[in-house]
Every structure is written in C-alpha cells, then in structure tokens.
C-alpha positions as CSV (number, residue, x, y, z in Angstrom):
1,M,29.9,-0.1,15.1
2,I,26.2,-0.4,15.8
3,Q,24.2,-1.6,12.8
4,Q,21.4,0.7,11.6
5,N,18.6,-1.7,12.4
6,Q,19.8,-2.7,15.8
7,Q,17.7,-1.6,18.7
8,K,18.1,-0.8,22.3
9,K,15.2,-2.4,24.1
10,P,13.0,-0.6,26.5
11,D,13.3,-1.6,30.2
12,N,10.2,-3.6,29.7
13,I,7.7,-4.3,27.0
14,K,4.2,-5.7,27.7
15,T,2.0,-6.6,24.8
16,V,-1.7,-7.4,25.4
17,F,-4.8,-7.5,23.3
18,E,-7.8,-5.2,23.8
19,H,-10.1,-6.1,26.7
20,E,-7.3,-8.1,28.3
21,K,-6.1,-7.6,31.9
22,L,-2.7,-6.8,33.3
23,L,-2.2,-7.9,37.0
24,F,0.4,-6.4,39.3
25,K,1.7,-6.6,42.8
26,P,0.5,-3.6,44.8
27,E,4.1,-2.2,45.2
28,D,4.8,-2.4,41.4
29,K,5.8,1.1,40.3
30,L,4.2,0.6,36.9
31,Y,0.9,-0.2,38.6
32,Q,1.1,2.9,40.8
33,A,1.9,5.1,37.7
34,L,-1.1,3.7,35.8
35,Q,-3.3,4.4,38.9
36,A,-2.0,7.9,39.0
37,F,-2.6,8.4,35.3
38,H,-6.1,7.0,35.6
39,G,-6.9,9.4,38.5
40,E,-10.3,10.0,39.9
41,N,-11.8,11.0,36.6
42,G,-10.6,8.0,34.7
43,V,-9.3,7.6,31.2
44,P,-11.0,5.8,28.3
45,F,-8.1,3.5,27.6
46,F,-8.4,1.2,30.6
47,S,-10.3,0.7,33.9
48,L,-8.8,-0.2,37.3
49,I,-9.6,-3.6,38.7
50,N,-8.5,-5.5,41.8
51,K,-4.7,-5.7,41.6
52,G,-4.5,-4.6,37.9
53,V,-6.0,-2.9,34.9
54,K,-8.4,-4.0,32.2
55,F,-8.0,-2.5,28.8
56,N,-11.0,-1.2,26.8
57,S,-11.7,-1.0,23.1
58,Y,-8.6,1.2,22.5
59,V,-5.5,0.1,20.8
60,G,-2.0,1.6,20.5
61,V,0.7,2.2,23.1
62,I,1.1,3.6,26.5
63,Q,4.7,4.4,27.5
64,V,5.3,4.9,31.2
65,G,8.9,6.0,31.7
66,K,10.9,3.4,29.7
67,T,8.2,0.7,30.0
68,L,6.0,0.2,27.0
69,I,2.5,-1.3,27.1
70,E,1.3,-2.2,23.6
71,V,-2.4,-2.9,23.2
72,L,-3.3,-4.7,19.9
73,P,-6.6,-5.5,18.3
74,K,-7.9,-9.0,17.8
75,T,-10.9,-10.9,16.5
76,D,-11.6,-14.5,17.4
77,N,-11.4,-15.8,13.8
78,S,-7.6,-16.2,13.4
79,G,-4.6,-17.8,15.0
80,A,-2.5,-14.8,14.0
81,K,0.4,-14.0,16.4
82,K,1.1,-10.7,18.1
83,D,3.5,-9.6,15.3
84,D,0.8,-10.2,12.7
85,W,-1.8,-8.2,14.7
86,R,0.8,-5.4,15.1
87,N,1.3,-5.3,11.4
88,I,-2.5,-5.4,10.8
89,L,-3.0,-2.4,13.2
90,I,-0.3,-0.4,11.4
91,A,-1.9,-1.3,8.0
92,M,-5.3,-0.1,9.2
93,I,-3.9,3.2,10.5
94,K,-2.1,3.8,7.2
95,Q,-5.2,3.1,5.3
96,V,-7.3,5.7,7.2
97,G,-4.6,8.3,6.7
98,M,-3.0,8.5,10.2
99,F,0.3,7.7,8.5
100,N,1.3,9.7,5.5
101,V,3.2,7.2,3.4
102,K,3.6,9.2,0.2
103,T,7.2,10.1,0.4
104,P,9.9,7.6,-0.6
105,S,11.5,7.6,2.9
106,H,8.3,6.2,4.3
107,A,7.9,3.5,1.6
108,N,11.5,2.3,2.4
109,L,11.0,2.2,6.1
110,K,13.3,-0.5,7.6
111,L,12.4,-0.2,11.2
112,K,11.7,-3.5,12.9
113,S,9.4,-1.6,15.2
114,N,8.4,-2.5,18.7
115,S,5.2,-0.6,18.2
116,I,3.5,2.1,16.2
117,L,5.2,4.6,18.5
118,D,8.5,4.1,16.7
119,L,6.8,4.6,13.4
120,Y,5.3,7.9,14.4
121,F,8.7,9.0,15.7
122,D,10.4,8.0,12.5
123,L,7.8,9.7,10.4
124,F,8.1,12.9,12.3
125,L,11.9,12.9,12.1
126,N,11.8,12.3,8.4
127,E,9.4,15.2,8.0
128,V,11.8,17.5,9.9
129,E,14.7,16.3,7.9
130,Q,12.8,17.3,4.7
131,L,12.1,20.7,6.2
132,L,15.8,21.3,7.0
133,H,16.7,20.2,3.5
134,R,14.2,22.5,2.0
135,G,15.2,25.4,4.2
136,L,13.4,26.6,7.4
137,I,11.0,29.4,6.8
138,R,11.3,32.8,8.5
139,K,8.5,34.9,9.9
140,Y,8.1,38.4,11.3
141,R,7.8,38.7,15.0
142,R,7.6,41.6,17.4
143,I,10.3,41.9,20.1
144,C,11.0,44.3,22.9
145,E,14.7,44.8,24.0
146,N,17.4,47.2,24.9
147,Q,19.5,48.4,22.0
148,K,22.4,50.8,21.5
149,A,20.6,52.4,18.6
150,L,17.1,53.9,18.4
151,N,15.7,51.4,16.0
152,G,11.9,50.9,16.3
153,A,9.3,52.4,18.6
154,L,10.7,53.7,22.0
155,K,8.8,52.1,24.9
156,F,9.1,55.2,27.1
157,N,8.1,53.9,30.5
158,K,10.2,50.7,30.2
159,H,13.1,52.8,28.8
160,I,13.1,55.0,31.9
161,S,13.0,52.1,34.3
162,E,15.6,50.0,32.5
163,N,18.1,52.7,31.4
164,M,18.4,55.2,34.3
165,I,22.1,54.4,34.4
166,H,22.9,53.3,30.9
167,K,22.0,56.5,29.0
168,E,23.5,55.0,25.8
169,R,20.7,52.4,25.5
170,F,17.2,52.5,24.2
171,Y,14.4,50.1,25.1
172,V,12.5,49.7,21.8
173,S,9.8,47.5,20.2
174,H,10.6,46.4,16.7
175,S,9.9,43.7,14.1
176,T,12.5,41.0,13.2
177,Y,12.4,38.4,10.5
178,D,13.9,35.1,11.6
179,R,13.3,31.5,12.3
180,H,12.2,31.9,16.0
181,H,8.5,31.4,15.7
182,T,5.8,29.1,17.0
183,L,6.1,26.4,14.3
184,H,9.8,25.8,15.0
185,Q,9.3,26.0,18.8
186,I,6.7,23.2,18.6
187,I,8.9,21.1,16.4
188,F,12.0,21.6,18.6
189,K,9.9,20.7,21.7
190,T,8.8,17.5,19.9
191,I,12.3,16.5,19.0
192,K,13.3,16.9,22.7
193,L,10.3,14.8,23.7
194,I,11.2,12.0,21.3
195,K,14.8,12.0,22.5
196,A,13.5,11.5,26.1
197,L,11.1,8.7,25.1
198,N,13.0,6.9,22.3
199,T,14.0,3.3,22.7
200,S,15.1,2.5,19.2
201,R,18.8,2.7,18.4
202,F,17.9,3.1,14.7
203,L,16.5,6.5,15.6
204,D,19.3,7.7,17.8
205,S,21.5,9.1,15.0
206,K,18.5,10.9,13.4
207,I,17.6,12.6,16.7
208,G,21.2,13.6,17.4
209,S,21.6,15.0,13.9
210,L,18.4,17.0,14.2
211,L,19.4,18.5,17.6
212,L,22.7,19.6,16.1
213,N,21.2,21.1,12.9
214,F,17.9,22.5,14.2
215,P,18.2,25.9,15.7
216,E,17.8,26.1,19.5
217,M,14.3,27.4,20.5
218,K,12.9,28.6,23.8
219,D,10.5,26.2,25.5
220,I,6.8,26.9,25.1
221,S,3.6,25.7,26.8
222,V,1.5,23.7,24.4
223,S,-2.3,23.3,24.5
224,E,-5.2,22.4,22.2
225,G,-5.8,26.2,21.7
226,L,-2.2,26.8,20.5
227,F,-2.6,24.2,17.7
228,N,-6.0,25.5,16.8
229,R,-4.6,28.9,16.2
230,I,-2.1,27.6,13.6
231,F,-3.2,28.3,10.0
232,H,-1.0,27.2,7.2
233,N,-0.3,29.3,4.1
234,R,1.7,28.6,1.0
235,K,5.0,28.9,2.8
236,S,4.1,26.9,5.9
237,E,2.1,24.1,4.1
238,P,5.1,21.7,4.1
239,Y,5.0,21.9,7.9
240,R,1.5,20.5,8.2
241,Q,2.4,16.8,8.7
242,A,5.1,17.5,11.2
243,I,2.9,19.8,13.2
244,E,0.0,17.3,13.2
245,I,2.3,14.6,14.6
246,S,3.6,17.1,17.1
247,R,0.1,17.8,18.2
248,L,-0.6,14.1,18.6
249,L,2.5,13.5,20.7
250,L,2.7,16.6,22.8
251,L,-1.0,16.7,23.8
252,N,-1.0,13.0,24.7
253,Y,2.1,13.4,26.9
254,H,1.5,13.5,30.6
255,P,4.6,14.4,32.6
256,D,4.9,13.0,36.1
257,V,5.2,16.2,38.1
258,S,5.4,14.5,41.5
259,K,8.2,12.0,40.9
260,G,9.6,13.0,37.5
261,Y,10.4,9.5,36.2
262,N,7.0,8.0,35.4
263,N,6.1,10.3,32.5
264,V,3.3,8.9,30.4
265,L,2.7,9.1,26.7
266,A,-0.6,7.5,25.6
267,L,-1.0,7.1,21.9
268,M,-4.3,5.2,21.7
269,F,-7.0,4.8,19.1
270,D,-10.6,3.9,19.5
271,M,-10.9,0.6,17.7
272,N,-14.6,1.2,16.8
273,T,-13.7,4.5,15.1
274,L,-10.6,3.0,13.4
275,F,-12.7,0.1,12.1
276,E,-15.4,2.4,10.8
277,K,-12.9,4.7,9.0
278,Y,-11.1,1.7,7.5
279,I,-14.3,0.1,6.1
280,A,-15.4,3.4,4.7
281,N,-12.0,4.0,2.9
282,M,-12.0,0.5,1.5
283,I,-15.6,1.0,0.1
284,R,-14.6,4.3,-1.4
285,R,-11.6,2.6,-3.1
286,A,-13.8,-0.1,-4.5
287,A,-16.7,2.2,-5.5
288,K,-14.4,4.2,-7.9
289,G,-17.0,7.0,-8.0
290,E,-19.9,4.7,-9.0
291,Y,-21.4,5.1,-5.5
292,C,-21.5,8.1,-3.1
293,V,-20.1,7.1,0.2
294,K,-20.5,9.4,3.2
295,T,-19.6,8.9,6.8
296,Q,-21.3,10.4,9.9
297,S,-24.2,12.0,8.0
298,S,-26.6,13.3,10.6
299,K,-30.4,14.0,10.8
300,H,-32.6,15.5,13.5
301,F,-35.0,12.9,14.8
302,W,-36.5,14.6,17.9
303,R,-37.0,18.2,19.0
304,S,-38.4,19.7,22.1
305,R,-41.5,21.9,21.7
306,S,-40.7,24.1,24.7
307,T,-36.9,24.5,24.1
308,S,-34.5,24.5,21.2
309,V,-33.1,21.2,22.3
310,Y,-33.0,18.5,19.6
311,K,-31.5,15.0,19.2
312,V,-29.4,13.8,16.2
313,I,-28.8,10.4,14.8
314,R,-25.7,9.7,12.9
315,P,-25.1,6.3,11.1
316,D,-21.5,5.3,10.4
317,I,-21.8,5.0,6.6
318,V,-24.5,6.1,4.1
319,I,-24.1,4.8,0.5
320,T,-26.3,6.2,-2.3
321,K,-26.6,5.4,-6.0
322,D,-29.3,6.9,-8.1
323,N,-32.4,6.7,-5.9
324,E,-31.2,3.8,-3.7
325,I,-29.9,4.3,-0.2
326,W,-28.0,1.8,2.0
327,I,-27.2,2.3,5.7
328,L,-24.1,0.6,7.2
329,D,-23.1,0.6,10.8
330,T,-19.8,-1.0,11.9
331,K,-19.4,-2.8,15.2
332,W,-16.0,-3.9,16.3
333,K,-17.4,-6.7,18.5
334,I,-18.5,-10.3,18.4
335,P,-22.3,-10.4,18.7
336,F,-23.6,-12.6,21.5
337,D,-25.0,-16.0,20.4
338,N,-24.3,-15.2,16.8
339,R,-27.3,-12.8,16.7
340,P,-27.6,-9.0,16.5
341,S,-28.5,-7.3,19.7
342,D,-31.9,-5.6,20.3
343,D,-30.2,-2.2,20.7
344,D,-28.3,-2.6,17.4
345,L,-31.5,-3.5,15.5
346,K,-33.5,-0.6,17.0
347,Q,-30.7,1.7,16.0
348,M,-30.8,0.4,12.4
349,Y,-34.6,0.7,12.3
350,A,-34.4,4.4,13.3
351,Y,-31.6,5.0,10.7
352,S,-33.6,3.4,8.0
353,L,-36.8,5.4,8.7
354,Q,-35.0,8.7,9.0
355,F,-32.8,8.3,5.9
356,G,-35.4,6.5,3.7
357,A,-33.2,3.5,3.3
358,K,-34.8,0.2,2.2
359,S,-31.7,-1.9,3.2
360,S,-29.3,-1.6,6.1
361,Y,-26.4,-3.7,7.3
362,L,-24.7,-4.4,10.6
363,L,-21.0,-5.0,9.9
364,Y,-19.2,-7.2,12.4
365,P,-15.7,-8.6,12.1
366,E,-15.8,-12.2,11.0
367,Y,-15.4,-14.8,13.7
368,P,-15.6,-18.7,14.0
369,N,-19.0,-20.0,12.9
370,S,-20.3,-16.5,12.1
371,Q,-23.4,-16.4,10.0
372,R,-25.0,-13.8,7.9
373,H,-28.6,-13.2,9.0
374,R,-30.9,-11.8,6.3
375,G,-33.9,-10.1,7.9
376,Y,-36.4,-7.3,7.7
377,F,-38.3,-5.1,10.1
378,Q,-41.9,-5.9,10.7
379,E,-44.1,-3.0,9.7
380,P,-46.8,-1.8,12.2
381,K,-50.4,-2.7,11.5
382,N,-51.4,0.8,10.7
383,S,-48.6,1.2,8.1
384,N,-49.5,2.8,4.7
385,N,-47.1,0.4,3.0
386,P,-47.9,-3.0,4.5
387,H,-46.1,-4.9,1.7
388,E,-43.0,-2.8,1.6
389,E,-40.2,-4.3,3.7
390,I,-37.3,-2.5,5.2
391,Q,-34.5,-5.0,5.1
392,C,-31.8,-5.3,7.8
393,S,-29.0,-7.9,7.6
394,T,-25.9,-8.8,9.5
395,F,-22.7,-9.1,7.5
396,P,-19.6,-10.6,9.2
397,I,-16.7,-8.8,7.5
398,P,-13.7,-11.0,6.6
399,V,-11.2,-8.4,7.8
400,L,-8.2,-10.8,7.5
401,C,-6.9,-12.8,4.6
402,G,-4.5,-15.2,6.1
403,N,-2.5,-13.1,8.5
404,S,-2.9,-9.8,6.7
405,L,-5.7,-7.4,5.9
406,N,-8.2,-8.4,3.3
407,A,-7.5,-6.1,0.3
408,H,-10.8,-6.9,-1.4
409,I,-13.1,-6.1,1.5
410,G,-14.6,-3.0,-0.1
411,G,-15.7,-4.9,-3.2
412,E,-17.1,-7.7,-1.2
413,I,-19.3,-5.2,0.7
414,L,-20.6,-3.5,-2.5
415,S,-21.3,-6.9,-4.0
416,A,-23.4,-7.8,-1.0
417,L,-25.5,-4.6,-1.5
418,K,-26.4,-5.6,-5.0
419,N,-27.7,-9.0,-3.9
C-alpha cells in the first residue's frame, strides 16, 4: 500500500536561483523545448544565451513535459539552503494572498512539495472537493435539439432540414436547468490538466476521486476573455477561488502542438512585484489602522500641450498619517557598491515633489555589509524654501530571520519612519 505522503518523482527536477544560468547540450530536448517556448518574441521569465538559458527576476516553476524547473529567490545575506528558500517563497506568496489558507484543509497541508506547483494543485483539488460536498450549482442554459415532443420554440428551417424523414421529431430551442455550464466546464478542464501534469503520488487519489465524482463536461476553449466574462453572484461565490486557480493554470499552459510531449506550464511571479506586495502587507499588519498605507498611487507629472498624452508616476507604497507623507519604493536587488543608483534617487526625487513628501525610502533586501544611508536632496538655488530638506534614505530590509521570513519587518519599517 502506498503511503499518503509518498511521491512519485518527476522525470527530472532542476532547481536554480533567479538570475542563474542553465546550460545544455544542443541536442537536449529540454533545451529545444525552452527555445520553442521562448520563440521569436521572447518571454519575461528567461533569456536565451549560448548553449543555455539565463533566468530573470521571476520565480516559480516551469514544467516542460515531466521535467520541472524550479526558480527560487535569493539574497546574498544568508546561507539558507534551497529548501529554506522554497519555504520562504511559499510564505511570501501566502502573505500576499496568492494562496487562500483560511480553510482547515489548507492549514493541515501535509505535502512535502517539490514546488509551489503541487501546492496550487492541492489547493484547487481541495476547493473542488468542497464544492462537491456542498452540492454543484445548476444554471439555465439554452439548447437546440431534436425531440419527440414539441417542447419549446420550433426552429422551422432547421426542423425542415433535419426531419424530412423523421416526421415524429421536432427541432426545438428550449431552456434546461442543469450542471452543464461554463464554471463546471472550466473546473473539469483544470482537473484533466492537473492529471496530465501531476507528479505527486499524494494527489493521485484526489484526482482520481474527483474524475469519478465530477460530472463529465464537454471540452471548451479558454481565453482571458472567457474568464473576464465570469461574474459571481450569491450562488456562485464559493466557486471564486477554484476559478481563479483555474485561470492561473489554464492561461499559463502552453501545449506543444508540434510534437505533443513537451507541453509547458509556466507558473512564474515577478519577484519585484511579489516583494512590493509582501512589504506593503506587512506594513499594513503592523500599522493596525494608525497609518494609511496605499500601493501604486498615481499622479500625472507631464502632459502634452498639443495632444492629450500625459505621463504618470506611481510609487510602490505611500504612507500617510495626519499631515505627514512617506514614500517607499521597494527594489529586489543588491545596490552596486552599497550605494543607491542615480536612477533610483532621481525617481525618488520626482515622487517626493509630486506627492509632497518630506521623507522617502529606498527599500532593498539586506545583504552582507549593507549600510543604511541617510541623505537628502539638494534644493536648487532659486528654491523658495532653501532651508527645508527633502530627505531620502536607503533602508536594507532584514527579510530573513534565521532561515525563515522576518515576522516583525512591518514594525521595523514603521519605527524607521518615526526616527
């Protein structure tokens, strides 16, 4: 008997850190598949180099056939191992809400996962199990078919062409109330996709059980437009999480139409965006309503006189309290020579002027020998306030505490604003 936490391993697992390289032999099928996936237009996750690929500032997983490439984040301030960085990535994703961990089944997750991909699979399967337990909803849909009774609106032209011989039949259009609707078609398609991609033996029984208990649905083509047309009401609200995960998986799946065995699923996250959202959430938790914390607030800073074209600036985080304003910009990178770059400082200067902030901070992940630079912008000679400084400081963020995420990072940032 197979134990529940035993896993079947993928054909191959490659774990790298962001900005690292993977080198291949030219005849390597994985290399050829990645080249095909990259294509002429490229992808943001990696770039092609001589005899290999170089990963960018995206983290997550790329599964090619049964080969899994896992890309993990890393700063230079820790000797943490790959397992530690995998756990850190999962914790950051949970913190920003990309995993919904409110239900007991998620809290008791026992997967010894190879990657975040298994966690998304398990989360989706748990959501569908809950839907089945609750009872699948029915919806009205319009169908056209031949019937032996005149039930609905007779489609005359179609009736004549279809039933010249079978006079006892009627081709009609009518409404039916059943479970065969778009939500269930999307979910069923996702279950089939997970079955094809799954490498965890822990999930095999869940997938098999769902395929037995979930009603068979016709295959549908999925697109961004299909998901954008879905609006949840009181009855369909419990489907929201499952549909969101379906959207993530189905729209990032790239079937290999030429050979059929190098299908690609790319579940990747921009580390700069993830870091920004993580820091903002941690600050909100620490602020407890005492501060107003907004992300991606925008202002117009230039407009054309001859056209309606204008330019917008958008700092990562704007914090306000009473009449004080602080601008924070997160940078998931190690500054060269332990100093902020000219471009970063010019960006902060523009933010401070447009938002009326007297203090701004560049937040970098902490690294060996990192220093906090306290500084200010020099006012021009014709300034009306020659004695009023606009401060701008760098703040190396201690993201890690040992080999796990720093739970007090939000409070540490707010304490720095007061000093």
